[in-house]
N, C-alpha and C positions, 0 to 999 in steps of 0.2 A: 277842190268844189264842196258844196254844203249839198243837201238830195234839193229838190225843189219843195220850194214851195207850192203849196194848190189854194185857189183861193178861187171864185164863183167857174170850176172846172178850170182855171187859166191857170196851169203850171209856171213859177218862174223861178230859175235856180239861182243861183247866190256861189258867189266865193268870200269866205272867210280869210282877212288879213289884221297884224298889227296898227296900229289909229296914225302911229309914229312909224314911219318908213325905217327899220333897223333891224337886223338878221334874229330871226327868234333863236335861241337856245334848250330844246329839250333836254330833260333827265332820262339817262340813259344807262345804261350799263354796257360796258366787256370785258366777253371773256377771253382767255384762250386756254383749250386742255388736250390734250390726249385721247385722238380719237382713232380709229383702230388703221384708219390710214395715214396716222402723222396728227402733227399736233394744226387743232384748226380753231379761228377765230368765231365767235358768236355775239351776236349784239342782238338786245331791243332796247324800242320809248319805255318808259313808261304812260298807263293811264290813270287821270284819276278819274274823278266824276266833271260834269262839265254842265260850265258855266249858266250864263240865263242867252250867252248868246249862241249857244249849242248846242244844247239840249231839248231841242224843238225838235234835230235830228241824229246825236244821238247819241250812248249811255252814257256813252265816258269817252274821253281827249286826252289829247297831249300832256301831259306834265309841262306847261311852258318857263319855262328858268327868268324871273326878270335881273335886267343884268347886279345886278346887288348879292345874288344868290351866285353867280355861276363858276363865281371863285373859290367857293365854300364844296358847294357840290365836288367838282375836281381835284378840290384838296386831297392826295391819296395818306397823308396821313393825319386827316377825320376821321375818326372812329367812334363818334358820340350820333348811337342810331334815333336820338330822340332830333336833337338838330335835325339832324338829314329828315328826318319823316317832316319835320316844319315845311320844306320845301315843300313836299308833294300836295296839294294844295292848282286848284281850278284856278289860271289864270289868268287875273283883275280885266270882268268882261269890258269893262269902260275902259281901256286902253285897246281893244279890240274894232273894227267894224266891220261889219258882211255889207256885201255891197252884189244886184241885179246884176250880173249874165247874161248875154246871148243867147240865145240854140247856136249861136256859130264854134263858140268856146267849151258848153256843154258835147255838143258831136265829138272835138279838138280832144279835149282827155281822156271822153270816153276811146277815145284811137277809134272811131269811126268814119 
């Protein structure tokens, strides 16, 4: 859920999603390390600067991998940092859509 746009004192809640219906693959990192009470797994989603669709609401967005980049990102033998760094860019805003949603959706998402 993206924050509401305000125009003429009327707030409009928006939701963003992919233009074509498919799963999104985020760039992330997973690590397992030895903690004081045994092994721990931790993970993170990598963020980047926002694209034009998201920048009005946030100063960052998750790195969404295009389908042709997923295998490269997940390849455990890939050790070229420059090749991987080139994948960490804002997703093409033309391939995403933003839709207004009703207040009832906003309330449900907020858990109210």
